[in-house]
Each structure stands twice: as C-alpha cells, then as structure tokens.
N, C-alpha and C positions, 0 to 999 in steps of 0.2 A: 466879547460877551455882550449881548444886548439885553436891556431890561426896559419894561414899560414904566415910565414915571409919569403919573397922572394920565394924560392921554397922548403923550408924546414918547416916542422911542428915543432913548439916549444910549450912547456907547459907554459901558462901564469901564472905569480904569481904577488903578490903585488909589489915587488921590480922592476920587469921587466916592469910592467904597469906604475909605477911612473917614471921610466927612460924614457919611451916612451913619457909620458906627458911632462916631463922637456925638453927633447932633440928635440922633433918634434912639439908638440902641442902648448906649451907656446910661443915659438918664433913666430909662426904664429899669435897667439892672440895679440901680441904686436903691430901688424900692423893694427888692427881694433878696433873699439869701442865696448866693451863688455857690456856696461851698460844695453842693452836691450836683451842680449842673456841669454838663459838658457842652462845648460848642463844636458844631460840625459844619463844614463847608466843602464845596467841591474843590478841585485842584486847578481852577483857572489861574493863570499866571498873576493877574492883578489881585486875586484874593489871597494868594500864597506868598506875596512879596514880604521880605523881611520886616519892613515897616508895619505891615498889616498884622503879621504874627506877633510882633512886639506889642502892638496896641491891644491885641486880644489877650495877651498873657497877663495884662494888668488885672482884669476881673476873673479870668479863668485859670491862671497859672499854667500848668502843664496839661490841663484838661481840654485840649484842642484836638479834634479829629480833622486832619488835613494832611497834605503831603509833607508839610513842614512841622507838624505837631507830634507829640509822643504817641498819640493814638492813630498813627498813619494807617490808612486803608490801602490795599493794593490798587494800583492804577486801574481806573474804569471798573471798580468793583460794583457789582449790583447787590452785594450783600452788606447793607448798612444796618446790622443788628445792633441794638443798644449794648453798651458796655456795662458790665456789672461790677460794681466796686467791691 
C-alpha cells in the first residue's frame, strides 16, 4: 500500500502505520469522547496486523470494522454503511 506523505510517496507498513496512530491519531482522540465512535479501515495486511488491532482496541474496544475486528465486513465489500448501535 502506498500513501503520499507530504510530497513524497512512501510504502506503508505495519510499523509506520502504528507510529502514525500513536503520534498523530491517539493524541487527537484524547480530546474527545470515543464511547460512541467506531474505527473503520480496509483490510490491507499491514493495517490488520495483530499489533495494529491491539493498539486500536485501547481507544475503541471492540468497535473496530476490519477483517480482524468484531464489525468485520465481507472481503472487498462496497457497502460500508454505518453501524447503528
């Protein structure tokens, strides 16, 4: 998976993704109430690694939509409708 970081393309891997979550995403989450939020991501291998899912379970618990979360979507699903609690 490639992503554009600033003006340079970099190859995304699990370690880089978890660093981004820790450095940028988690600090922003601390400022809001996450009790009603769900986290959704695609099923790229680096995003669905056990270490990544464990990291995401800290703020989201079982409210993760991914191939490894409770809210698993069918593979290559084009139907990403919001879940209603």
